N, C-alpha and C positions, 0 to 999 in steps of 0.2 A: 739070697732073694727075698726070703721070707720077712727078714728083719727090713730091707730096704720097703717093702711092700707095706708091711706096719709102720713104718716109719712116714710113708707116703700117707696113708689113713690117717694117723694121727694128726699128720700136718693137715690135712684137709679136715679135718672134725675140729682143730684149734683154728683153723682158717675162719671155717661157719662161724664159729662162737663169737671170734673175733669179729666179725662181720657184724653180729648182732648186736655186740656190744658196742660197736662203734653207730651204729643206729641210736641207740641210747646214748651215747657220746654227742652224737650232733643234736639229740632233742635238747639234753641238757645246756649245751651252748647256745642255742636258739632262745631258750628260755632265757639265758643269762641277757643276751643280746635285747628280748624284749623288756625285760626291766630296766634296761638303760634306756631304749627308745621310745617306752610310753611314758617316761617323764619328759620327753623332748614334745617337740610340735610335728614329729612323722605322723602323716595323713594316717586314719584310723585303717583305710582298705590296705596301705601298705604293713601296717601290723598285722592285718589278718591274713594279708598274703605269706607274712613271715611264721605266723603260728601255723597256717594249714601244713605248710612246708614241714615244719617239725613235728604235727601231728603225725603226718605220712610215716615221719623215721616211726616213732611209736607203733605206727600200723605194722611194719615189716616185722620189728622187734617181738610184737606179741604174737604174731602169727607163727613165727620160729619155735618148734619146740625146744631148744636148746635156751632159749632167754624168753620164754612164754610166761615163766614164773620169777624173771628177777623182779625186786620190789621197786627200783627205782625206774623200771620200764612203764610201770602201772604209776607210781607216784607222780612222773614228770608228763604223763599221758593224762592225768589228771589235772594237772597245773594248766596247759597246755589248753584243753578244751574246755576247762573253765573259764580260763582267762578271755578263748575266742567267743566264747557263750556272753562274756560279761561284757565286751567292748563292741559287739555287732549290735547298730541300734539300726540296721536296716533290714538286715534279713532275717525276720522273728522265728521262720521255721527252722532256718539254719542255727539261729542262736538256740530253739529248742533242742534240736539234734544234740548238738555239744554237750548242753548241760545233761541229758541224758547218757551220753558217753563220758562224761565227767564224773556221773554218780557212779558208774559201772565201776570207772578206775578207780574211785575213791575205796569202792567195797573191797576191790581185788587188792589193791594195794592194804588196806588195813588187815586182809586175812594174810598178808606174804611177811607183814613187817612184823617179826616176832621179836628182832631185838628194838623196835621202836628208832630205829635210825632216819627214817622218813615221815615220823611223826609230825614235824613242823610243817612240811609240804603238804602232807596230808589236810592237815589243818587249812592251812592256805587256800588249798582245793576247795573245800569244803564253804570256806567264807566266799571264794568267789561263785561258787554254786549258788548260793543263798541269795548274794546280791545280783546275780544274772536272773534268777527266778522275781525276785521282787522290780528289777529293772525291765523287764519283761510286760509285768503286770501293768506298770506306768504307760509303757510305749503302746499295748494294746488299748490301755483306757483313752489315752490321747487320739486314737485314731477312732475311738467312738467305739470301738469293737468289747464291749464290756462283757459278753460272754466269755470270750477268751482272758479279758482282763480279769474277770472274778476266777476263772479256774487257774492261773498264774497266783493272785493273791492268796487264794487258800491252797495252794499248792507249797507257796513261803512259810503257811502257816503250820503244815504239817512238818517242814525240816525244821522252825522255830516255834512250837506251841505258846510261847509265851511272848509272841509277838502283837503287841496289841495294834499297832499302826496297819498292819496287814489284815488282822481281821475287820478292822475299820474301813480299808479301803475295798475290801471283798464286798462288806454291806454296802458301800457304796455305789459299787458295781451292778450289786443286785437292787438296788433300788433305781439305778440308770435303765434296768430291764423290766421295771414294773416288778420284777420277784419280791413281794414285800414279806414272804414265807422265809426268804433266804436271807434277806435284810436283817430279818428281825433275828433270825440264829445268829447271825455275825457280830450284830451288835450285842445281843444277849453273852456272847463270847468275850466281848472287850469288859461290859459290865463285870463279870464275873473275876477278870482281873484285876480289878478296883482301880479301872482308870481313870483319871481325874475329868474326862471326860463323860462318867456314867451319868449324869444327871440329864445333861443334854441330849444324851441316848435313848435314855428313858423317856424323856419328854416327845421326843419322835417315833419312837415305838408306838406308845400310845396314842398319839395323833393319826399313826396310820392305822393303827386297830381300830380305831374310831371311823375317821374318813374312808378308809379305801376297803376294810373289812365288816364295818358295822357291826362289830362285837364287842358289845357294853360290856358283857358279863368280864372277857377276858381283860378288856382295858382296864374295870375295875380292880381283878386281880393285881395287875401288873400295877396299877397307882397304888394299891396296901403295900406291896415290896417298894415302890420306890419312896412312898413315905416315910417307912421305916428306916432306910437308910439317909434319908433327908426330911427330916421332919419338920422343919423351917420354909419347905421349900414354898413358895406363894402358887408356883405354877401349878402343881400337883393339886392342892387344894380347890384352885378356882376351877380345874378339870373338871375334878370329881363333883364338884356342886353344880357345875352344868350338865353333867350327866344325869344326875337325880333331879333336878328341875324339869328336865325333856322327859322323864321317866314318870313325872307327876308326882313325884316322893317328895311331897314339901318338908315333912320333917327332918327327913337327911339333909335337905337342899338348908333350909333354917338353921340346920346345926351347923352346918360347913360354913355357910355364911356368916355367922356369929364368929367362927372359932378365926375368921378372915378379918372380921373387924378388930377383934382382939388381939391380933399380930399385927393389923396395919388401921388403927383408929383413924389416920388421915387420909386414906385412901376413898377418894370420891365415888369411884367404882362399885365398889363394894357396898358401901351404904345403899346408892340407887337400887344395886341388885337384889339386896334384902328388901328395900321397899316393894319391889318389882315382885317378889315372893306374895306379898300380901297382896297387891293390887290385882295380880293373875287369879288367887283364890277370891277374891271380892267377884271379879268378873264369872268366873265360873260360877258364883253362887247367882250371879243374877241370872244366868240360863236358866239354876234350879228355879228361881221364883217365877219366871213366866211360865214354867210346866205346872205350878203349883193352881189348882181350881180355884178359883176366886170365891167360892163359898167357905174356904178352909182357912177363916180367917186369922184364926191362932197361928197354926201353920205358916200361915206367910208372914205374919209379923214377926215370928221369931226368927225365920231365914232371912227378913231382910235386915232385923235387927244386928245379925251375924256378917252379913253383906256390910253394914254400916260400918260396922266396926272395926273390919278388914281393912276397909277404905282409910279410915282415921288412924289405924296402927301403921300404915304404909306413909303417910304423910311425914313425920318427923325424919325418917331416913331420907326421902326425896330433899327436905329442908336442909339437911346435914349436909347432903352430897353438893348441894348447892352452895352452901357455906363452904366448904372444899376447894371447891372448882365451880365458876359464877357461870362456864360455860359448858356444865356436864349436859349434853343431849338428851339423855336417857331421862333423867330426873326433870328435865323443862318438859318434855313430853309428856311424861305419865301425869307431871302437876296439870298442865294442860287438861288433860283428860279429865282428872279429878275435878276441878273448877268446872268444868261442862257440866258434867255429871251434879254438881252440888248447886249448880245455878249461881256462881257467885262470879257475876260478869265484870267486877272489877279487876279480880285476882286473876281470872281467866284472860282479859285485855292484856294486862302486865307480862304476863306469860309470853302470850302469844307475841307481843313485840320484841320481847328477848328472842326470841325462835327468828322471827323475822329479821333480826337485825344480826344476827347470826351467821345467816344465811346468805346477806350480803357481803361478808368478809372474803 
């Protein structure tokens, strides 16, 4: 009787193990079918239904003590859950839950796969996970859920730390939330990976730093880095010149514009801008003249001579600008001001007529 009992017990144990192995077998079968149907025109909801049924088989397999350490139970669970996450574009919360299940399954499968028999399946599941996270980010972005999109794109960079596209996407999502520190953080990561888009990203970071954060000190530091990488980038030189002009640092502005003109001698805007540097100094000097006591004739005459010298210094640059671009409004407006100041009626009227003609176009 003992032998019969033992036989029954063994049969029972074998039967239980076989039952759980059959769960894994069913999961494998379902995966095989999914690979076939996913290449056809089967509706996504039908594919998800099949995948969810297959995942249920792995639920049972990993719940049983006798099969919970079967490597293929976990590797196929990783495949099935990652595939479900990848194709589910409607229920993003469910897709996110499946990504988490897939990540857990991958980790467990790797720990159990001492012989490397499931290496390819694990790698495929990891690819699905990565693509699933990326897809979720894009779908959240399309739904204008920029916070969720940002989180997904960042999650994708954790999985693949050299994925410049996902750092860029994260930065764009942050920009749409007006979260400029996060935008800058992500853009800098793209730049650090030497992306071909680095120059454009530097430009946007600098614009945001100036326009949204009003931080000229940081902007100048960024421009220093940007110019070191892209010394011939005219946009960076122009931006730096503008900062110095607004700060009243004429020497820096003059040096920068001289560099611009040397690089692009046929650029009318640069010529007019350098002329404006001198004219603005002259106008500032005029304010100083008005404040000088009339009795201080020598001091007044010296200041007047300096003012007139600055005005005359500006004129060739405005004229050069008009040689290069006859419709350069900045040059025309400034020459109009100068001719009015000098009581040069003939020249004033000529410039005035040109401006009026432009306004009618």
